[in-house]
ROVO-856878 format. One line per 10 residues: number of its first residue (from 1); their letters; for each residue z, x, y of N, C-alpha, C, O, CB. Coordinates in Angstrom, 3 decimals, always signed. Each point is the difference from the previous one (the first is absolute). Glycine has a CB too. Layout:
REM ROVO-856878
NUM> A> Z:X:Y:Z:X:Y:Z:X:Y:Z:X:Y:Z:X:Y ~ ...
//
This chain:
REM ROVO-856878
1> XXXXXXXXXX> -68.460:+68.368:+17.127:-0.679:-0.466:+1.128:+0.875:-0.544:+1.119:-0.310:+0.271:+1.160:-1.477:-0.715:-2.696 ~ +2.913:-0.343:+1.263:+0.799:-0.458:+0.943:+0.777:+1.150:+0.724:+0.153:+0.021:+1.221:-0.072:-2.144:-2.543 ~ +0.397:+3.076:+0.467:+0.689:+1.140:+0.536:-0.825:+0.769:+0.990:+0.517:+0.433:+1.030:+0.727:-0.316:-3.107 ~ -2.703:+0.093:+1.750:-0.860:+0.595:+0.816:-0.193:-0.865:+1.337:+0.096:+0.580:+1.081:-1.162:+0.513:-3.178 ~ +0.859:-2.150:+2.059:+0.005:-0.888:+1.166:+1.214:+0.063:+0.771:-0.103:+0.024:+1.227:-1.322:-1.448:-2.380 ~ +2.587:+1.456:+0.599:+1.313:+0.101:+0.631:+0.053:+1.295:+0.887:+0.373:-0.016:+1.173:+0.716:-1.262:-3.169 ~ -1.501:+2.408:+1.317:+0.030:+1.217:+0.586:-0.973:+0.148:+1.155:+0.299:+0.684:+0.979:+0.449:+0.131:-3.118 ~ -1.928:-1.459:+2.035:-0.918:-0.114:+1.119:+0.414:-0.722:+1.140:-0.232:+0.436:+1.127:-1.321:-0.269:-2.661 ~ +2.180:-1.295:+1.330:+0.542:-0.684:+1.105:+1.194:+0.638:+0.643:+0.180:-0.057:+1.216:-1.044:-1.881:-2.256 ~ +1.746:+2.597:+0.148:+1.084:+0.704:+0.690:-0.378:+1.267:+0.829:+0.660:+0.327:+0.986:+0.707:-1.203:-2.827
11> XXXXXXXXXX> -2.506:+1.609:+1.384:-0.443:+1.036:+0.716:-0.630:-0.481:+1.322:-0.051:+0.784:+0.948:-0.228:+0.465:-3.081 ~ -0.173:-2.425:+2.232:-0.591:-0.486:+1.168:+0.947:-0.781:+0.980:-0.493:-0.766:+0.828:-1.557:+0.711:-2.211 ~ +3.344:+0.235:+1.299:+0.886:-0.738:+0.715:+0.113:-1.466:-0.094:+0.384:-0.620:+0.992:-0.705:+2.364:+0.268 ~ +0.034:-2.341:-2.316:+0.095:-1.337:-0.327:+1.286:-0.332:-0.631:+0.267:-1.182:-0.215:-2.623:+1.143:+0.017 ~ +3.203:+1.005:-0.128:+1.188:-0.195:-0.639:-0.241:-0.163:-1.434:-1.123:+0.301:-0.403:+2.067:-1.243:+2.390 ~ +0.016:+0.469:-2.913:-0.216:-0.092:-1.364:-1.011:-1.112:-0.255:+0.087:-1.064:+0.612:+2.218:+1.955:-1.080 ~ -3.226:-0.666:-0.396:-1.137:-0.922:-0.453:+0.537:-1.147:-0.868:-0.500:-1.122:+0.088:-1.138:+3.084:-0.056 ~ +2.601:-1.707:-0.828:+0.484:-0.941:-0.895:+0.387:-1.257:+0.530:-0.235:-1.044:-0.608:+0.861:+2.799:-0.576 ~ +0.049:-1.716:+2.464:+0.293:-1.259:+0.665:-1.316:-0.718:+0.303:-0.144:-1.213:-0.151:+2.282:+2.165:+1.150 ~ -3.063:-0.141:-0.572:-1.267:-0.571:+0.482:-0.825:-0.633:-1.147:-0.730:-0.972:+0.193:+0.722:+2.703:+1.655
21> XXXXXXXXXX> +0.161:-1.133:-3.048:-0.608:-0.506:-1.285:+0.681:-1.402:-0.383:-0.628:-1.009:-0.323:+0.171:+3.527:-0.516 ~ +1.803:-2.408:+0.928:+0.683:-1.317:-0.304:-0.393:-1.121:+0.899:-0.280:-1.109:-0.454:+2.161:+2.376:-0.355 ~ -1.904:-0.986:+2.083:-0.253:-0.986:+0.898:-1.386:-0.581:-0.179:-0.215:-1.209:+0.080:+1.801:+2.295:+1.417 ~ -2.581:-0.122:-1.759:-1.426:-0.444:-0.208:-0.071:-1.007:-1.332:-0.681:-1.026:-0.024:-0.241:+3.424:+1.140 ~ +1.686:-1.955:-2.137:-0.037:-0.787:-1.205:+0.575:-1.342:+0.245:-0.521:-1.012:-0.470:+0.668:+3.032:-0.885 ~ +1.042:-2.042:+2.168:+0.529:-1.366:+0.232:-1.020:-0.902:+0.993:-0.145:-1.214:-0.141:+2.685:+2.272:-0.167 ~ -3.110:-0.383:+1.172:-0.987:-0.698:+0.791:-1.314:-0.556:-0.831:-0.574:-1.064:+0.231:+1.444:+2.608:+1.713 ~ -1.170:-0.709:-2.830:-1.180:-0.454:-0.942:+0.526:-1.203:-0.840:-0.648:-1.043:-0.082:-0.396:+3.504:-0.124 ~ +2.173:-2.290:-0.378:+0.566:-1.104:-0.757:+0.081:-1.451:+0.847:-0.320:-1.084:-0.488:+1.701:+3.008:-0.819 ~ -0.935:-1.741:+2.544:+0.165:-1.148:+0.803:-1.400:-0.707:+0.461:-0.122:-1.218:+0.125:+2.350:+2.354:+0.626
31> XXXXXXXXXX> -3.255:-0.191:-0.521:-1.389:-0.540:+0.281:-0.481:-0.579:-1.316:-0.575:-1.088:-0.016:+0.019:+2.815:+1.886 ~ +0.764:-1.066:-2.915:-0.592:-0.571:-1.218:+0.614:-1.264:-0.348:-0.796:-0.813:-0.470:+0.295:+2.992:-0.326 ~ +1.800:-2.596:+0.909:+0.676:-1.079:-0.226:-0.403:-1.032:+1.030:+0.184:-1.183:-0.285:+1.604:+2.513:-0.769 ~ -2.321:-1.004:+2.228:-0.393:-0.967:+0.963:-1.399:-0.330:-0.240:-0.262:-1.202:+0.047:+1.875:+2.000:+1.583 ~ -2.553:-0.006:-1.873:-1.423:-0.234:-0.036:-0.784:+0.095:-1.348:-1.221:-0.155:+0.017:+1.435:+0.975:+2.225 ~ +0.428:-0.576:-3.371:-0.562:+0.198:-1.385:-0.886:-0.962:-0.218:+0.370:-1.150:+0.234:+1.478:+2.102:-1.103 ~ -3.163:-0.732:+0.394:-0.891:-1.169:-0.369:-0.003:-0.165:-1.441:-0.755:-0.828:-0.511:-0.694:+1.167:+2.437 ~ +2.290:+0.433:-2.683:+0.102:-0.272:-1.451:+0.505:-1.498:-0.238:+0.922:-0.531:+0.620:-0.412:+3.097:-1.069 ~ -1.302:-3.172:-0.591:+0.282:-1.300:-0.354:+0.704:-0.140:-1.346:-0.398:+0.626:-0.983:-1.517:-1.225:+2.345 ~ +2.976:-0.234:-1.404:+0.808:-0.194:-1.102:-0.099:-1.461:-0.413:-0.002:-0.873:+0.868:+1.505:+2.754:-0.158
41> XXXXXXXXXX> -1.586:-2.179:-1.997:+0.052:-1.318:-0.529:+1.387:-0.565:-0.223:+0.668:+0.423:-0.943:-2.771:+0.120:-0.062 ~ +2.593:-1.512:+1.850:+1.256:-0.556:-0.101:-0.111:-1.453:-0.404:-1.070:-0.585:-0.167:+1.908:+2.205:+1.830 ~ +0.456:-2.187:-1.815:-0.048:-1.522:-0.401:-0.645:-0.875:+1.016:-0.580:-1.041:-0.309:+2.653:+1.347:-0.937 ~ -1.953:+0.166:+2.548:-0.643:-0.859:+1.073:-1.397:+0.399:+0.206:-0.555:-0.406:+1.022:+2.696:+0.099:+0.119 ~ -2.807:+1.067:-1.993:-1.466:+0.499:+0.050:-0.014:+1.319:+0.489:+1.067:+0.574:+0.214:-1.982:-2.740:+0.183 ~ -0.292:+2.778:-0.171:-0.115:+1.323:+0.535:+0.478:+0.391:+1.317:-0.415:-0.650:+0.959:-1.281:+0.561:-2.290 ~ +2.523:+1.072:+1.530:+0.565:+0.294:+1.291:-0.134:+1.593:+0.215:+0.074:+0.843:-0.893:+1.615:-2.958:+0.749 ~ -1.891:+2.334:+1.446:-0.151:+1.357:+0.420:+1.485:+0.703:-0.012:+1.031:-0.656:+0.149:-3.222:-0.020:+1.344 ~ +2.167:+1.967:-1.673:+1.316:+0.736:-0.253:+0.581:+0.199:+1.400:+1.216:-0.138:+0.134:-1.993:+1.409:-2.339 ~ +0.059:-0.974:+3.203:+0.557:+0.253:+1.392:+0.624:-1.332:+0.557:-0.093:-1.072:-0.599:-1.715:+2.943:+1.057
51> XXXXXXXXXX> +2.453:-1.704:+0.742:+0.772:-0.993:+0.502:-0.895:-0.743:+1.143:+0.207:-1.190:+0.235:+2.055:+2.547:-0.859 ~ -3.241:-0.643:+1.314:-0.659:-0.593:+1.018:-1.267:-0.678:-0.430:-0.376:-1.019:+0.580:+1.403:+2.643:+0.839 ~ -1.769:-1.045:-2.517:-1.106:-0.681:-0.410:+0.251:-1.339:-0.721:-0.824:-0.905:+0.130:-0.157:+3.105:-0.215 ~ +2.098:-2.367:-0.680:+0.274:-1.325:-0.402:+0.255:-1.046:+0.941:-0.359:-1.152:-0.243:+1.094:+2.220:-1.466 ~ -0.053:-0.712:+2.924:+0.257:-0.859:+1.013:-1.292:-0.557:+0.560:-0.076:-1.197:+0.274:+2.165:+2.415:+0.168 ~ -3.076:-0.417:-0.267:-1.409:-0.344:+0.547:-0.713:-0.946:-1.015:-0.539:-1.066:+0.295:+0.332:+3.388:+0.947 ~ +0.293:-1.732:-2.557:-0.660:-0.663:-1.114:+0.710:-1.470:-0.116:-0.751:-0.973:-0.061:+0.191:+3.366:-1.232 ~ +1.790:-2.570:+1.265:+0.707:-1.189:-0.309:-0.232:-0.988:+1.249:-0.247:-1.190:-0.194:+2.050:+2.509:-1.339 ~ -1.718:-0.808:+2.736:-0.307:-0.911:+1.219:-1.480:-0.466:-0.004:-0.344:-1.063:+0.517:+2.117:+2.317:+0.884 ~ -2.610:-0.417:-1.999:-1.461:-0.610:-0.011:-0.174:-0.955:-1.226:-0.709:-0.994:+0.155:-0.282:+3.162:+0.977
61> XXXXXXXXXX> +1.602:-1.931:-2.369:-0.276:-0.898:-1.119:+0.866:-1.197:-0.083:-0.395:-1.019:-0.566:-0.361:+2.930:-0.587 ~ +1.940:-1.818:+1.706:+0.960:-1.187:-0.006:-0.210:-0.974:+1.034:-0.318:+0.358:+1.134:+1.904:+1.047:-2.040 ~ -1.411:-2.756:+0.558:-0.253:-1.037:+1.006:+1.452:+0.030:+0.828:+0.019:-0.085:+1.228:-1.880:-1.524:-2.804 ~ +2.925:+1.724:+0.872:+1.311:-0.104:+0.649:+0.389:+1.530:+0.566:+0.528:+0.848:-0.719:+0.230:-2.979:-0.976 ~ -1.071:+2.323:+2.959:+0.244:+1.363:+0.450:+1.406:+0.363:+0.041:+0.274:+1.192:-0.140:-2.238:-1.340:+1.398 ~ +2.934:-0.730:-1.081:+1.372:+0.278:+0.047:+0.383:+0.454:-1.420:+0.655:+1.036:-0.111:-0.223:-2.724:+2.023 ~ -0.761:+1.051:-2.913:+0.363:+0.409:-1.514:-0.603:+1.417:-0.253:+0.610:+0.836:-0.667:-0.665:-3.373:-0.247 ~ -1.137:+2.770:+1.458:-0.802:+1.155:-0.140:+0.923:+1.227:+0.643:+0.289:+1.039:-0.593:-2.701:-2.499:+0.717 ~ +2.765:+1.134:+1.092:+0.975:+1.117:+0.703:+1.319:+0.120:-0.711:+0.480:+1.123:-0.157:-1.447:-1.619:+2.444 ~ +1.572:-0.539:-2.716:+1.205:+0.201:-0.826:-0.210:+0.789:-1.261:+0.832:+0.827:-0.370:-0.056:-2.915:+1.264
71> XXXXXXXXXX> -1.956:+1.822:-1.600:-0.223:+0.908:-1.240:-0.328:+1.236:+0.391:+0.353:+0.845:-0.822:-1.074:-2.521:-0.499 ~ +0.130:+2.140:+2.350:-0.277:+1.291:+0.317:+1.148:+0.705:+0.487:-0.075:+1.229:+0.008:-2.087:-1.873:+0.400 ~ +3.285:+0.055:+0.027:+1.192:+0.692:+0.444:+0.965:+0.039:-1.289:+0.923:+0.814:+0.013:-1.203:-1.626:+2.588 ~ +0.106:-0.038:-3.719:+1.005:+0.063:-0.918:-0.539:+0.154:-1.440:+0.561:-0.507:-0.971:+0.811:-0.825:+2.559 ~ -2.534:+2.091:-1.656:-0.669:+0.174:-1.283:+1.034:+0.970:-0.860:+0.630:+0.891:+0.570:-3.241:-1.179:+0.509 ~ +2.719:+0.059:-2.387:+0.872:+0.641:-0.934:-0.832:+0.886:-0.853:-1.031:-0.403:-0.539:+2.645:-1.484:+0.561 ~ -1.123:+3.198:-0.150:-0.594:+0.900:-0.920:-1.218:+0.819:+0.693:-0.497:+0.956:-0.594:+1.234:-2.598:-1.353 ~ -1.164:+1.264:+3.127:-1.041:+0.750:+0.807:+0.573:+0.251:+1.350:+0.984:-0.644:+0.363:-2.930:-0.406:-1.581 ~ +1.426:+1.893:+1.941:+0.454:+0.155:+1.435:-0.232:-1.219:+0.936:-1.082:-0.587:+0.022:+0.594:+2.994:-0.347 ~ +1.403:-2.713:+0.991:-0.047:-1.250:+0.825:+0.288:+0.317:+1.484:+0.361:+1.122:+0.354:+0.401:-2.498:-2.373
81> XXXXXXXXXX> -0.938:+0.333:+2.883:+0.100:+0.295:+1.457:+1.510:+0.315:+0.295:+0.282:+0.862:+0.832:-2.335:-2.446:-0.217 ~ +2.979:+0.923:-1.259:+1.405:+0.117:+0.219:+0.455:+1.513:-0.073:+0.585:+0.577:+0.917:-0.291:-2.958:-1.887 ~ -0.646:+2.953:-0.263:+0.210:+1.429:-0.244:-0.637:+1.029:+1.029:+0.599:+0.973:+0.458:-0.501:-1.711:-2.838 ~ -1.446:+0.362:+2.683:-0.737:+0.728:+0.912:+0.671:+0.048:+1.469:+0.019:+1.046:+0.649:-2.069:-1.695:-2.089 ~ +2.591:-0.543:+1.908:+0.597:-0.136:+1.361:+1.293:+0.719:-0.119:+0.373:+0.713:+0.932:-1.466:-2.964:-0.328 ~ +1.800:+2.119:-1.673:+1.334:+0.679:-0.085:-0.174:+1.541:+0.101:+0.775:+0.655:+0.696:+0.134:-2.573:-2.167 ~ -1.911:+2.493:+0.787:-0.382:+1.296:-0.033:-0.193:+0.530:+1.500:+0.624:+0.929:+0.512:-1.687:-1.347:-2.869 ~ +0.063:-0.370:+2.955:-0.293:+0.226:+1.397:+1.146:+0.023:+0.925:+0.158:+0.952:+0.765:-2.192:-1.950:-1.242 ~ +2.800:+0.046:+0.446:+1.293:-0.093:+0.702:+0.810:+1.225:-0.181:+0.395:+0.636:+0.977:-0.416:-3.045:-1.268 ~ +0.318:+2.814:-1.101:+0.857:+1.194:-0.144:-0.723:+1.154:+0.521:+0.655:+0.844:+0.612:+0.486:-1.744:-2.576
91> XXXXXXXXXX> -2.506:+1.074:+1.796:-0.588:+1.163:+0.637:+0.172:-0.059:+1.505:+0.258:+1.078:+0.536:-1.898:-0.906:-2.396 ~ +1.551:-1.158:+2.577:+0.168:-0.101:+1.398:+1.377:+0.371:+0.425:+0.245:+0.557:+1.070:-1.944:-2.267:-1.047 ~ +2.591:+1.373:-0.919:+1.524:+0.135:+0.490:+0.249:+1.635:-0.282:+0.690:+0.654:+0.781:+0.282:-3.418:-1.500 ~ -1.493:+3.270:-0.273:+0.156:+1.434:-0.219:-0.725:+0.848:+1.103:+0.524:+1.010:+0.471:-0.348:-1.495:-2.979 ~ -1.419:+0.020:+2.899:-0.606:+0.744:+0.889:+0.703:-0.106:+1.467:+0.059:+0.968:+0.758:-2.178:-1.265:-2.246 ~ +2.615:-0.915:+1.783:+0.736:-0.261:+1.272:+1.243:+0.836:+0.027:+0.355:+0.578:+1.028:-1.228:-2.923:-0.894 ~ +1.560:+2.412:-1.307:+1.412:+0.814:+0.027:-0.481:+1.532:+0.213:+0.690:+0.773:+0.665:+0.776:-2.488:-2.466 ~ -2.582:+2.081:+1.254:-0.385:+1.413:+0.107:-0.322:+0.210:+1.409:+0.316:+1.093:+0.470:-1.186:-0.909:-2.798 ~ +0.275:-1.069:+3.114:-0.385:+0.208:+1.476:+1.355:-0.019:+0.696:+0.177:+0.825:+0.896:-2.583:-1.999:-0.969 ~ +3.402:+0.306:-0.247:+1.371:-0.042:+0.699:+0.620:+1.399:-0.133:+0.460:+0.604:+0.969:-0.068:-3.143:-1.500
101> XXXXXXXXXX> -0.406:+3.021:-0.720:+0.693:+1.354:-0.273:-0.611:+1.020:+0.927:+0.692:+0.770:+0.666:-0.253:-1.295:-3.143 ~ -1.878:+0.504:+2.500:-0.785:+1.002:+0.621:+0.276:-0.150:+1.472:+0.059:+1.035:+0.663:-1.844:-1.008:-2.487 ~ +1.949:-1.106:+2.373:+0.221:-0.209:+1.574:+1.536:+0.594:+0.131:+0.219:+0.816:+0.896:-1.899:-3.243:-0.468 ~ +2.660:+2.055:-1.247:+1.352:+0.389:+0.195:+0.019:+1.608:-0.120:+0.703:+0.673:+0.755:+0.245:-3.027:-1.722 ~ -1.672:+2.865:+0.081:+0.146:+1.488:-0.044:-0.769:+0.712:+1.193:+0.318:+1.103:+0.446:-0.105:-1.274:-3.036 ~ -1.189:-0.550:+3.015:-0.601:+0.522:+1.358:+0.804:-0.093:+1.078:+0.096:+0.944:+0.785:-2.077:-1.517:-1.462 ~ +2.661:-0.589:+0.845:+0.893:-0.056:+1.280:+1.171:+0.874:-0.098:+0.473:+0.599:+0.967:-1.122:-2.903:-0.581 ~ +1.144:+2.365:-1.687:+1.186:+0.976:-0.143:-0.455:+1.423:+0.393:+0.634:+0.644:+0.836:+0.398:-2.048:-2.766 ~ -2.069:+1.860:+1.358:-0.496:+1.356:+0.484:-0.169:+0.159:+1.357:+0.377:+1.058:+0.504:-1.426:-0.878:-2.407 ~ +0.497:-1.131:+2.664:-0.158:-0.045:+1.453:+1.449:+0.199:+0.815:+0.202:+0.725:+0.974:-2.334:-2.358:-1.424
111> XXX> +3.078:+0.761:-0.250:+1.194:-0.147:+0.681:+0.980:+1.338:-0.184:+0.646:+0.502:+0.920:-0.962:-3.164:-1.263 ~ +0.293:+3.097:-0.925:+1.041:+1.053:-0.405:-0.763:+1.488:-0.032:+0.662:+0.967:-0.377:+0.773:-2.861:-1.174 ~ -2.660:+2.052:+1.898:-0.688:+1.350:-0.006:-0.051:+0.658:+1.277:-0.537:+1.103:+0.105:-0.782:-1.862:-1.852
//
């Protein structure tokens, strides 16, 4: 099935489909780790698997909002906001480097062609 989809994308000028499938899988994983509604029983009580939902949940149920925010950033064993922000920063750096390389290639083509 993957080979068939790869051939379909290659014939319609999208380049190789394997990179597209890998990127789609990574994006799906990031979104699932951010917004997963699955509930796990932990020593601190039931917690959502995702990183965003526990932040909202903890800010609603905890009286001390500062401790709720710290817990959402430093959860152990489940996705937390620190790992999500690190992933987003890495993604932005990679995208910006790609844009810089793209602009440099365009400028060099204009200058030297």
